ZAMARGU-4260 file (C-alpha; in steps of 0.2 Angstrom, whole numbers, plus 5000, padded with zeros to 4 digits):
<rodrens>
0) 4906/4869/4870 | 4922/4880/4866 | 4933/4888/4879 | 4935/4884/4897 | 4945/4895/4911
5) 4950/4889/4927 | 4958/4898/4941 | 4957/4901/4959 | 4958/4921/4956 | 4946/4921/4941
10) 4930/4929/4939 | 4912/4926/4934 | 4908/4912/4923 | 4926/4908/4925 | 4925/4907/4945
15) 4907/4898/4944 | 4917/4884/4933 | 4930/4881/4945 | 4917/4881/4960 | 4906/4868/4951
20) 4922/4856/4946 | 4927/4858/4964 | 4909/4855/4969 | 4908/4839/4959 | 4926/4833/4960
25) 4930/4835/4979 | 4918/4820/4985 | 4930/4810/4973 | 4945/4817/4979 | 4942/4818/4998
30) 4952/4825/5013 | 4969/4816/5015 | 4974/4808/5032 | 4992/4812/5035 | 4999/4806/5052
35) 5012/4820/5051 | 5000/4834/5049 | 4990/4827/5065 | 5005/4826/5075 | 5009/4844/5070
40) 4992/4851/5075 | 4993/4842/5091 | 5010/4851/5095 | 5003/4867/5090 | 4987/4863/5101
45) 4998/4860/5116 | 5007/4877/5113 | 4989/4885/5111 | 4983/4879/5128 | 4998/4888/5136
50) 4996/4904/5127 | 4987/4918/5135 | 4990/4934/5125 | 4976/4935/5111 | 4989/4939/5097
55) 4998/4923/5100 | 4983/4913/5100 | 4977/4920/5085 | 4993/4916/5077 | 4994/4898/5082
60) 4975/4895/5077 | 4980/4904/5059 | 4995/4892/5058 | 4984/4877/5058 | 4971/4884/5046
65) 4986/4887/5034 | 4991/4869/5037 | 4975/4861/5033 | 4966/4872/5021 | 4972/4860/5007
70) 4975/4843/5015 | 4958/4844/5026 | 4947/4858/5021 | 4933/4853/5033 | 4945/4855/5048
75) 4952/4872/5041 | 4934/4880/5042 | 4932/4874/5060 | 4948/4881/5066 | 4943/4897/5055
80) 4926/4897/5066 | 4936/4894/5082 | 4948/4909/5077 | 4933/4921/5074 | 4924/4915/5091
85) 4939/4919/5100 | 4942/4937/5093 | 4924/4942/5092 | 4925/4954/5107 | 4942/4961/5103
90) 4950/4971/5089 | 4953/4964/5072 | 4970/4958/5068 | 4978/4951/5052 | 4975/4933/5058
95) 4956/4936/5060 | 4955/4946/5043 | 4962/4930/5034 | 4950/4917/5043 | 4936/4929/5038
100) 4943/4928/5020 | 4945/4908/5021 | 4926/4907/5027 | 4920/4919/5014 | 4928/4908/5000
105) 4920/4893/5008 | 4904/4901/5008 | 4905/4905/4989 | 4910/4887/4985 | 4894/4882/4993
110) 4883/4894/4984 | 4880/4906/4997 | 4887/4922/4990 | 4877/4935/4999 | 4883/4927/5017
115) 4901/4928/5010 | 4898/4948/5007 | 4895/4951/5026 | 4912/4944/5031 | 4921/4952/5015
120) 4913/4971/5019 | 4920/4969/5037 | 4937/4964/5030 | 4938/4978/5019 | 4934/4989/5032
125) 4946/4984/5044 | 4960/4981/5032 | 4959/4999/5027 | 4960/5005/5045 | 4974/4993/5048
130) 4983/4998/5032 | 4984/4979/5028 | 4987/4977/5008 | 4986/4959/5008 | 4969/4955/5016
135) 4963/4970/5007 | 4966/4965/4989 | 4960/4947/4992 | 4944/4954/4999 | 4943/4964/4983
140) 4945/4948/4974 | 4932/4937/4983 | 4919/4952/4981 | 4923/4953/4962 | 4921/4934/4961
145) 4905/4936/4971 | 4896/4949/4961 | 4901/4939/4945 | 4894/4925/4951 | 4878/4934/4953
150) 4880/4941/4936 | 4882/4960/4942 | 4894/4966/4929 | 4896/4984/4936 | 4900/4978/4954
155) 4912/4965/4946 | 4922/4977/4937 | 4922/4989/4952 | 4930/4978/4963 | 4943/4970/4952
160) 4949/4987/4946 | 4950/4993/4964 | 4960/4978/4968 | 4971/4981/4952 | 4975/4999/4956
165) 4982/4994/4973 | 4997/4989/4963 | 5002/5007/4961 | 5002/5011/4980 | 5011/4994/4986
170) 5029/4995/4989 | 5033/4977/4992 | 5038/4970/4975 | 5031/4952/4979 | 5015/4958/4984
175) 5014/4969/4969 | 5016/4956/4957 | 5004/4944/4965 | 4991/4959/4964 | 4995/4961/4944
180) 4994/4942/4943 | 4978/4940/4951 | 4968/4956/4944 | 4977/4956/4928 | 4971/4939/4925
185) 4953/4943/4932 | 4952/4960/4921 | 4958/4950/4905 | 4944/4938/4907 | 4932/4951/4911
190) 4937/4960/4894 | 4938/4943/4884 | 4919/4940/4890 | 4914/4957/4884 | 4923/4954/4867
195) 4937/4967/4870 | 4951/4956/4865 | 4966/4968/4864 | 4963/4975/4880 | 4961/4958/4888
200) 4977/4952/4879 | 4985/4967/4888 | 4980/4962/4905 | 4985/4944/4902 | 5002/4948/4895
205) 5005/4959/4911 | 4998/4946/4923 | 5009/4932/4914 | 5026/4942/4915 | 5021/4945/4935
210) 5018/4926/4936 | 5036/4923/4930 | 5044/4935/4942 | 5036/4926/4958 | 5037/4910/4951
215) 5019/4906/4952 | 5018/4892/4940 | 5000/4887/4945 | 4994/4905/4939 | 5004/4904/4925
220) 4996/4888/4919 | 4979/4896/4920 | 4985/4912/4911 | 4992/4901/4897 | 4975/4893/4895
225) 4967/4911/4895 | 4980/4917/4881 | 4975/4902/4871 | 4956/4908/4872 | 4963/4925/4866
230) 4971/4919/4851 | 4956/4908/4848 | 4944/4924/4848 | 4957/4932/4836 | 4956/4916/4825
235) 4973/4913/4826 | 4972/4894/4831 | 4991/4889/4828 | 4995/4902/4842 | 4981/4896/4853
240) 4986/4879/4852 | 5004/4884/4857 | 4998/4892/4873 | 4984/4877/4877 | 5000/4866/4876
245) 5011/4877/4888 | 4996/4877/4900 | 4995/4857/4900 | 5013/4856/4901 | 5015/4866/4917
250) 4999/4857/4924 | 5008/4841/4920 | 5024/4846/4929 | 5014/4851/4944 | 5004/4835/4944
255) 4988/4844/4942 | 4978/4831/4932 | 4962/4839/4935 | 4968/4855/4928 | 4975/4845/4912
260) 4957/4838/4909 | 4950/4856/4910 | 4962/4864/4897 | 4961/4848/4885 | 4942/4851/4877
265) 4949/4869/4872 | 4965/4862/4864 | 4954/4847/4855 | 4942/4860/4848 | 4957/4870/4841
270) 4964/4855/4833 | 4948/4850/4825 | 4946/4869/4818 | 4961/4866/4809 | 4959/4848/4805
275) 4974/4842/4814 | 4966/4825/4817 | 4982/4815/4822 | 4987/4827/4837 | 4968/4828/4841
280) 4967/4811/4844 | 4984/4808/4852 | 4980/4822/4865 | 4961/4816/4867 | 4965/4798/4871
285) 4978/4802/4882 | 4966/4815/4891 | 4954/4800/4892 | 4966/4789/4900 | 4968/4802/4913
290) 4950/4803/4916 | 4948/4786/4917 | 4963/4784/4930 | 4955/4799/4941 | 4937/4790/4940
295) 4928/4807/4941 | 4911/4806/4931 | 4910/4823/4925 | 4926/4822/4917 | 4925/4805/4909
300) 4908/4812/4901 | 4916/4828/4896 | 4931/4819/4887 | 4923/4805/4880 | 4910/4817/4872
305) 4925/4827/4864 | 4934/4812/4856 | 4918/4805/4850 | 4915/4821/4840 | 4932/4820/4832
310) 4929/4802/4827 | 4912/4808/4819 | 4921/4821/4810 | 4934/4809/4804 | 4920/4798/4797
315) 4922/4785/4810 | 4905/4786/4819 | 4906/4767/4825 | 4921/4771/4836 | 4912/4788/4842
320) 4897/4775/4846 | 4908/4766/4857 | 4915/4780/4866 | 4896/4788/4870 | 4891/4770/4874
325) 4906/4768/4887 | 4899/4783/4897 | 4880/4781/4895 | 4878/4775/4912 | 4887/4789/4919
330) 4875/4801/4909 | 4860/4793/4919 | 4868/4799/4935 | 4859/4812/4946 | 4866/4829/4950
335) 4878/4829/4934 | 4882/4847/4927 | 4869/4850/4913 | 4882/4860/4902 | 4893/4845/4902
340) 4877/4833/4899 | 4873/4844/4884 | 4891/4840/4877 | 4886/4822/4879 | 4869/4824/4870
345) 4876/4834/4855 | 4889/4821/4853 | 4876/4807/4853 | 4866/4817/4839 | 4881/4819/4828
350) 4885/4801/4830 | 4868/4793/4827 | 4865/4806/4813 | 4882/4801/4804 | 4877/4783/4807
355) 4860/4787/4797 | 4850/4782/4813 | 4839/4798/4812 | 4827/4794/4825 | 4840/4790/4839
360) 4848/4806/4834 | 4831/4816/4835 | 4830/4807/4853 | 4846/4816/4859 | 4842/4832/4850
365) 4825/4832/4858 | 4834/4830/4876 | 4845/4843/4873 | 4833/4856/4867 | 4822/4852/4882
370) 4836/4857/4894 | 4839/4873/4883 | 4820/4877/4884 | 4819/4873/4904 | 4834/4883/4907
375) 4830/4897/4895 | 4847/4895/4888 | 4845/4905/4872 | 4863/4905/4867 | 4860/4887/4862
380) 4845/4889/4851 | 4854/4893/4834 | 4863/4877/4836 | 4847/4866/4839 | 4839/4875/4825
385) 4853/4871/4812 | 4854/4853/4819 | 4835/4852/4816 | 4836/4857/4798 | 4848/4844/4795
390) 4839/4831/4803 | 4822/4834/4797 | 4829/4836/4780 | 4837/4819/4781 | 4819/4812/4787
395) 4811/4821/4773 | 4798/4831/4785 | 4798/4847/4773 | 4785/4856/4786 | 4797/4854/4801
400) 4812/4859/4790 | 4803/4875/4785 | 4799/4878/4804 | 4817/4876/4809 | 4823/4888/4795
405) 4810/4902/4801 | 4816/4898/4819 | 4834/4900/4814 | 4832/4916/4804 | 4823/4924/4819
410) 4835/4918/4832 | 4849/4925/4822 | 4842/4942/4820 | 4837/4942/4839 | 4854/4937/4844
415) 4863/4951/4833 | 4852/4964/4842 | 4853/4958/4858 | 4871/4958/4858 | 4873/4976/4851
420) 4860/4982/4864 | 4870/4972/4878 | 4886/4979/4873 | 4880/4996/4871 | 4872/4996/4889
425) 4888/4989/4896 | 4900/5000/4889 | 4888/5016/4894 | 4888/5009/4911 | 4908/5007/4913
430) 4910/5024/4904 | 4899/5034/4918 | 4904/5024/4933 | 4915/5038/4939 | 4924/5037/4957
435) 4911/5045/4967 | 4898/5034/4960 | 4909/5019/4965 | 4909/5025/4982 | 4890/5028/4982
440) 4887/5011/4976 | 4899/5003/4989 | 4889/5012/5003 | 4872/5006/4996 | 4877/4988/4995
445) 4882/4990/5013 | 4867/4996/5017 | 4857/4983/5008 | 4868/4969/5015 | 4860/4970/5033
450) 4844/4964/5026 | 4852/4949/5015 | 4851/4931/5021 | 4859/4915/5015 | 4851/4909/4999
455) 4845/4891/4998 | 4860/4880/4992 | 4851/4871/4977 | 4845/4888/4970 | 4863/4895/4972
460) 4869/4880/4962 | 4856/4882/4948 | 4862/4900/4947 | 4880/4894/4945 | 4875/4882/4932
465) 4867/4895/4922 | 4883/4907/4924 | 4894/4892/4919 | 4884/4888/4903 | 4888/4906/4896
470) 4906/4903/4896 | 4905/4885/4893 | 4897/4888/4876 | 4903/4906/4873 | 4912/4899/4858
475) 4897/4894/4850 | 4890/4911/4849 | 4908/4917/4843 | 4907/4904/4829 | 4890/4908/4825
480) 4896/4926/4822 | 4911/4920/4812 | 4898/4909/4801 | 4887/4924/4799 | 4903/4935/4795
485) 4909/4920/4782 | 4892/4920/4774 | 4892/4939/4771 | 4908/4937/4763 | 4902/4923/4752
490) 4887/4934/4748 | 4898/4948/4743 | 4908/4936/4732 | 4892/4929/4724 | 4887/4948/4720
495) 4904/4952/4714 | 4903/4937/4702 | 4887/4941/4696 | 4893/4958/4691 | 4908/4951/4682
500) 4897/4939/4673 | 4884/4953/4668 | 4901/4962/4662 | 4905/4947/4651 | 4888/4946/4644
505) 4886/4964/4642 | 4903/4969/4635 | 4915/4954/4631 | 4901/4943/4623 | 4894/4958/4613
510) 4910/4962/4605 | 4912/4946/4593 | 4893/4944/4591 | 4893/4962/4584 | 4907/4957/4572
515) 4893/4946/4563 | 4881/4961/4560 | 4879/4965/4542 | 4892/4951/4537 | 4882/4947/4521
520) 4883/4964/4515 | 4901/4966/4518 | 4906/4951/4510 | 4895/4954/4494 | 4904/4973/4494
525) 4921/4965/4494 | 4918/4951/4481 | 4910/4964/4469 | 4925/4975/4471 | 4936/4960/4469
530) 4948/4966/4484 | 4954/4949/4487 | 4966/4953/4500 | 4954/4963/4512 | 4942/4948/4509
535) 4956/4936/4516 | 4959/4948/4532 | 4940/4949/4534 | 4938/4931/4534 | 4952/4928/4546
540) 4943/4941/4557 | 4928/4932/4556 | 4935/4916/4560 | 4943/4923/4577 | 4928/4931/4582
545) 4918/4915/4580 | 4931/4905/4590 | 4930/4918/4603 | 4912/4918/4604 | 4911/4900/4605
550) 4924/4899/4619 | 4913/4912/4628 | 4897/4903/4627 | 4904/4887/4632 | 4912/4893/4645
555) 4897/4902/4652 | 4886/4886/4650 | 4899/4876/4658 | 4899/4886/4673 | 4883/4889/4674
560) 4880/4870/4674 | 4893/4869/4688 | 4884/4881/4699 | 4868/4871/4697 | 4878/4855/4700
565) 4870/4850/4684 | 4886/4845/4675 | 4888/4826/4676 | 4905/4821/4679 | 4908/4804/4672
570) 4927/4797/4677 | 4935/4785/4666 | 4952/4782/4657 | 4953/4796/4644 | 4968/4795/4631
575) 4977/4813/4633 | 4983/4811/4615 | 4966/4812/4609 | 4960/4825/4619 | 4976/4836/4615
580) 4974/4833/4597 | 4956/4839/4597 | 4960/4855/4607 | 4976/4859/4595 | 4964/4857/4580
585) 4952/4870/4586 | 4966/4882/4588 | 4976/4877/4573 | 4972/4893/4562 | 4973/4905/4575
590) 4991/4899/4580 | 4997/4899/4562 | 4992/4917/4561 | 5003/4921/4577 | 5015/4909/4570
595) 5014/4899/4586 | 5020/4882/4587 | 5008/4868/4596 | 5017/4853/4602 | 5011/4838/4610
600) 5021/4826/4620 | 5009/4816/4631 | 5012/4799/4621 | 5001/4785/4626 | 4998/4792/4644
605) 4979/4790/4651 | 4972/4799/4665 | 4957/4795/4675 | 4946/4810/4672 | 4930/4816/4663
610) 4933/4818/4646 | 4922/4833/4643 | 4928/4842/4658 | 4947/4839/4653 | 4943/4846/4636
615) 4935/4861/4642 | 4951/4863/4654 | 4964/4861/4640 | 4955/4871/4628 | 4955/4887/4640
620) 4972/4883/4646 | 4978/4883/4626 | 4968/4899/4622 | 4975/4908/4636 | 4992/4903/4631
625) 4989/4909/4613 | 4984/4926/4619 | 4999/4929/4629 | 5012/4921/4618 | 5021/4932/4604
630) 5025/4928/4587 | 5036/4912/4584 | 5032/4906/4600 | 5030/4888/4606 | 5015/4880/4617
635) 5018/4862/4623 | 5008/4850/4633 | 5017/4835/4640 | 5012/4822/4653 | 5021/4811/4666
640) 5016/4796/4674 | 5021/4794/4693 | 5017/4781/4707 | 5001/4787/4711 | 4996/4801/4699
645) 4997/4809/4682 | 5004/4827/4680 | 5001/4836/4664 | 5009/4852/4660 | 5004/4866/4648
650) 5019/4877/4645 | 5021/4892/4634 | 5037/4903/4632 | 5025/4920/4631 | 5025/4936/4641
655) 5021/4928/4658 | 5011/4934/4673 | 5015/4947/4685 | 5019/4940/4703 | 5006/4950/4710
660) 4993/4943/4700 | 4997/4925/4703 | 4987/4923/4721 | 4971/4929/4713 | 4974/4921/4695
665) 4959/4908/4696 | 4947/4920/4706 | 4933/4928/4696 | 4936/4947/4700 | 4932/4964/4693
670) 4950/4967/4689 | 4953/4968/4671 | 4963/4955/4662 | 4979/4959/4653 | 4977/4962/4634
675) 4984/4948/4624 | 5000/4951/4612 | 4989/4955/4598 | 4977/4965/4608 | 4966/4950/4612
680) 4954/4953/4627 | 4951/4941/4642 | 4937/4939/4654 | 4945/4928/4669 | 4931/4917/4667
685) 4941/4904/4658 | 4954/4901/4672 | 4940/4902/4686 | 4931/4888/4676 | 4945/4878/4674
690) 4951/4876/4693 | 4932/4872/4697 | 4932/4858/4684 | 4950/4852/4689 | 4944/4850/4708
695) 4928/4843/4701 | 4938/4829/4694 | 4948/4827/4711 | 4963/4835/4703 | 4974/4850/4707
700) 4981/4864/4697 | 4996/4875/4700 | 5005/4890/4690 | 5023/4895/4689 | 5027/4911/4678
705) 5041/4923/4675 | 5040/4940/4665 | 5045/4937/4648 | 5049/4918/4651 | 5033/4911/4651
710) 5021/4901/4661 | 5018/4884/4665 | 5001/4877/4672 | 5002/4860/4680 | 4988/4848/4682
715) 4988/4833/4693 | 4976/4819/4694 | 4976/4803/4705 | 4976/4786/4697
</rodrens>
């Protein structure tokens, strides 16, 4: 599961989730008994008995509807029906229209969407005739919600946009801000669901500003959650967390504990993605306490599943096991929302997999896969295939691994093709749906409506669940897209690395190798001619080329072994003095030629590392320092012991490194290395290898440099 969106004025999978939460939560919340409310109703009933004018009677009944709609929803619906019964033979008024809106919303809460449309079309027609803006835009809102519940994207957009456009013809500032709040949020979610993040952000921003103007904190809390979802899609997790926390703070201020539990999973997921585990567990266990207090099974299952996932990710599968066992009985209850049940099954799989109990992990993976297959929820297939690859690889069932890999490959291709096709179809539909076509669509829907009857409640709830799941796990699809994108970037990086290595082999490695061609003939000629000075100069050149060739071949071999994971890292106590002495000995002649002083100040310090790896690291850093240090320069290696680590410094007073080059200094790129002070050539492979080896030995490396002042490489190794 990824992101949730909760609102009484939000559409589609968004509205669906609200309805399902109400459907499952209301039996646990119940209708409150309020003596003062009963007295107030009795008082109004007394006045109603004496009232004779229709409008006055309608007003009084409407007053009771408003009083009871939150505190006793069943009684509110009864009075709505009473009002419609009294007004059936007379002209419509604003009270009758609001009663119809209340009943239409109740139909949608119970899954009878088509029945709600009958009332809503009547409201649209009467509101236009009476020029009543409030019931008109509310009817548009419920029409959009209803069509979104039926996954009719064209009609959903039509009604939300029609409602939003009413802001331009409404003179009442308060009413205008209510319209912007409602439909700005609806359209924001609509475009977010389409993947048009920037358009969605504009609508949400406008809606939040309108909320602040009218002081609508409930809707503002909803919009903050939506803005969190926006920034999640933009991969700005810190910004997303800021808005999720704003939403939670507002809901806490309003005492909306159910709303808090609805936002928390989004927040927890963001914390996991940036590995803020302390904050994850602080909020996670806080939410768990709220869920335990409310005793609403679906929320207990949801929160425990999320917190268990964090415990598993932090290598505490035993704690995760306690959490999932705590709600195991809840998971066996009938009538649970299967999308939340899937979260539980996934957490169970992860927990048992981490515990090495692979057969139990398989049980829950199969339970999840069975639901996915029965409901034909293809959006979960890729995650299941990945889990199967992991599981059957751990079990050593190679045939099953191969099957799962093929399924994953096929599913990836199908998913991308389907997304391209679907986005193209939707975009074309919205582009071509001009004003006249919208009117024709409305008339056709009105004609067709006469033949529509109320659908079976169970079938409706099933349809709602399907729509819910689309939203509930939308983040998985987005996450898989990011995974594919990351894999493409990694592939490009590997191709770039391959090209760079071919360049090293084909050019940099060739140069010193060519120097050895015809070496015997050249030496014989110089000896026979008695040219001692040229002979000495040629000997130094051969030595330098031999060192360069040796370094290159050693680096290439070491890098290749690292990529194949064949380089054994044998960590032990290593004397820095011994390693430094060996490296300086290797470069002593080259350093003398450039009149460079090699200085060691490591004393008796020892470091816990691999001797061979550390030797390769220092050899490359010293080689690099010699290349970029001028005559009469100094290269110094020093070591400092601290409480929990050893720090090693390789310092030179050479030409330094340009500031712009520092961020990519350890990367293997196509960018040509700067020539050394004597024209020495660099490949970039050495520093790349250094970083990989240091990290392989659980160390870190950093670099500081100033032009014409020199460079310091700092290596840090834990004890």
